[in-house]
C-alpha positions in Angstrom: 345.7 159.7 92.4 342.0 160.4 92.2 341.4 163.2 89.7 337.7 163.2 90.2 338.1 163.6 94.0 340.6 166.5 93.5 338.2 168.2 91.1 335.1 167.8 93.3 336.9 169.0 96.4 338.5 172.1 94.8 335.2 173.0 93.1 333.3 172.7 96.3 335.7 175.0 98.1 335.7 177.6 95.3 331.9 177.6 94.8 331.2 178.8 98.3 334.1 181.3 98.4 334.0 185.0 97.4 336.1 188.1 98.0 339.1 187.6 100.2 338.2 184.0 100.9 338.3 183.3 97.1 341.6 185.1 96.8 343.0 183.0 99.8 342.0 179.8 98.1 343.3 180.8 94.7 346.6 181.8 96.2 346.8 178.6 98.2 346.0 176.4 95.1 348.7 178.3 93.2 351.1 177.5 96.0 350.1 173.8 95.8 351.0 173.8 92.1 354.4 175.1 92.9 354.9 172.6 95.6 353.8 169.7 93.3 356.3 170.8 90.7 359.2 171.3 93.1 358.6 167.8 94.5 358.3 166.1 91.1 361.4 168.0 89.8 363.3 166.9 93.0 364.0 170.5 94.0 362.8 169.5 97.4 362.4 166.2 99.2 359.3 165.1 101.0 360.0 162.9 104.0 356.7 162.1 105.7 355.2 165.6 106.1 358.6 167.3 106.2 359.4 169.2 103.1 363.2 169.5 103.0 364.9 172.0 100.8 368.2 174.0 100.7 368.5 175.5 104.2 364.8 175.0 105.2 362.3 172.5 106.5 358.6 173.1 106.0 355.9 170.9 107.5 353.1 170.5 104.9 350.7 169.2 107.6 351.3 171.6 110.5 351.9 174.6 108.1 349.3 173.7 105.5 347.6 177.0 105.8 350.8 178.8 105.0 351.4 177.2 101.6 349.7 180.1 99.8 351.8 182.9 101.3 355.0 180.8 101.0 354.6 179.5 97.4 351.6 181.5 96.0 351.5 184.6 93.8 350.9 186.9 96.8 352.8 186.7 100.1 350.5 188.6 102.5 349.6 187.2 105.9 346.0 188.3 105.4 345.8 185.4 102.9 346.5 182.7 105.4 343.5 180.3 105.3 342.1 180.6 108.8 339.7 177.6 108.6 341.1 174.7 106.6 338.5 172.2 105.3 339.7 168.7 106.4 338.8 167.1 103.0 340.6 169.9 101.1 343.7 169.4 103.2 343.6 165.6 103.0 343.4 165.7 99.2 346.4 167.9 98.8 348.5 166.0 101.4 347.8 162.7 99.6 348.6 164.3 96.3 352.0 165.6 97.5 352.9 162.2 98.9 351.8 160.4 95.7 354.0 162.7 93.6 356.9 162.2 95.9 356.7 158.5 95.3 356.3 158.7 91.5 358.1 161.9 90.6 355.9 161.9 87.5 355.5 165.3 85.9 352.7 164.0 83.7 350.6 163.4 86.8 351.3 167.0 87.9 350.2 168.2 84.4 347.0 166.2 84.6 346.2 167.6 88.1 347.0 171.1 87.0 344.9 170.9 83.9 342.0 169.5 85.9 342.2 172.2 88.6 342.7 175.0 86.1 339.6 174.0 84.3 337.6 174.0 87.6 338.9 177.5 88.4 338.1 178.9 85.0 334.5 177.4 85.2 333.9 178.3 88.8 335.6 181.6 89.7 333.9 184.8 88.6 335.9 186.8 85.9 336.1 189.8 88.3 337.9 187.5 90.9 340.1 185.5 88.5 343.4 186.3 90.3 344.8 182.8 89.7 344.1 182.9 85.9 345.9 186.2 85.7 348.9 185.1 87.7 349.1 181.9 85.6 350.0 183.8 82.4 353.4 185.2 83.6 353.8 183.9 87.2 352.8 187.2 88.7 349.9 189.6 88.7 349.6 192.5 86.4 349.4 196.0 87.8 345.7 196.1 87.2 345.2 193.0 89.3 347.6 194.1 92.0 345.3 197.2 92.4 342.4 194.8 92.8 344.2 192.9 95.5 345.0 196.1 97.4 341.4 197.2 97.2 340.2 193.9 98.5 342.7 193.6 101.3 342.8 197.3 102.2 339.3 198.7 101.3 340.0 202.0 103.2 343.1 202.6 101.1 342.3 204.8 98.1 344.5 204.2 95.1 345.1 207.5 93.5 344.4 207.7 89.8 347.1 209.4 87.7 345.8 211.6 84.9 347.7 211.4 81.6 349.5 214.7 81.0 348.0 216.7 78.2 350.3 216.9 75.2 350.6 220.5 73.9 351.7 220.6 70.2 354.8 222.5 69.7 355.3 225.0 66.8 357.9 224.0 64.3 361.1 226.1 64.6 361.4 225.9 60.9 358.1 227.7 60.4 359.5 230.6 62.4 362.9 230.7 60.8 363.9 233.6 58.6 364.1 232.1 55.1 367.0 234.4 54.3 369.1 233.0 57.1 371.8 230.8 55.8 372.6 227.4 57.3 376.2 227.4 58.6 378.0 224.6 56.8 379.8 222.2 59.1 378.0 223.4 62.3 376.9 220.4 64.4 373.2 220.3 65.3 372.6 218.9 68.8 369.9 216.3 68.7 367.3 216.2 71.5 368.2 214.0 74.4 366.0 211.1 75.1 364.6 210.4 78.6 367.0 207.5 78.9 370.1 209.8 78.6 371.4 211.8 81.5 372.9 215.3 81.4 376.4 213.7 81.5 375.6 211.7 78.4 375.5 208.3 80.0 372.6 205.9 79.4 370.1 205.6 82.2 368.8 202.0 82.4 365.4 201.3 83.8 365.7 198.3 86.2 363.8 195.3 85.2 360.8 194.5 87.3 361.9 191.8 89.8 359.6 188.8 89.8 359.5 187.8 93.4 356.5 185.5 92.8 356.9 181.9 91.8 356.3 180.8 88.3 354.9 177.4 87.3 355.9 175.4 84.3 352.3 175.6 83.2 352.6 179.4 82.8 355.3 179.0 80.3 353.0 177.2 77.9 349.6 178.7 78.8 348.2 180.8 76.0 
């Protein structure tokens, strides 16, 4: 494993990439992270260039350009790398094969640390999609909007204005001070938004994470 070669190759690719091309690379690198971890953790088996998993076979050579949309944080066909740099491809294929032989998670950690540092130093803050996805394994809503604007510039994302809160007058201030409170009469408390008319609790479904999550994201501050 040549960390210096990996660092230089990734840095060279990212330095010359902006906009959609930068997003394509970041998504692809994220996918390579997932792939490294799956191989090291024996979730999949690498036989030559054939990645074999439960019910699927993926050719990391012939389908190298698809790693991002298969394992990355965004699964959109517009993010397929159309022109793959031979050196970039060679570095990752050799890395995958090295990891399949050693199954060493420490090596994976070193590679990830090196590449993360390169990304943080090279990618502009306004295009730091990878860094945002690394925190939780998926993009926040703010960064999803950025992706939509980048991939679909003609699509206008509507901005929702916060409703104005009108203060309500206290009922007590309007009450007749001579009116007696009826003892034992139950006062109906206001229903919360989570409670339906029938009294049952309405649960808000948790946001489904359909994007992969690296081990690194669990420890990243």
